C-alpha angles and dihedrals in degrees: 000000000000113000117242122235118240091252096052093043091059096045102047143021122242120236099193113073104347148310134288123245108244091213105047105006093241115155113253115200103190137009121252088236141347130211128196104223095182138326092291104035135061125180122209126196115209130196123188115223091198100057107004095242115154127201142153132230131193125213118204120203126193112268113258117240 
């Protein structure tokens, strides 16, 4: 896996192997929980073990026809 620079880590989420803590840049491998909102949206709750920061992300998928 190619390491992310500090700038890119703060401006985008990774999709291969985890997510980056927005507070301390620690690598997060899996969300605490995930919730399917509807067929095209999933919410993830993240918690950083390194600093305790909590945040949510939302993934949008193309609508199925």
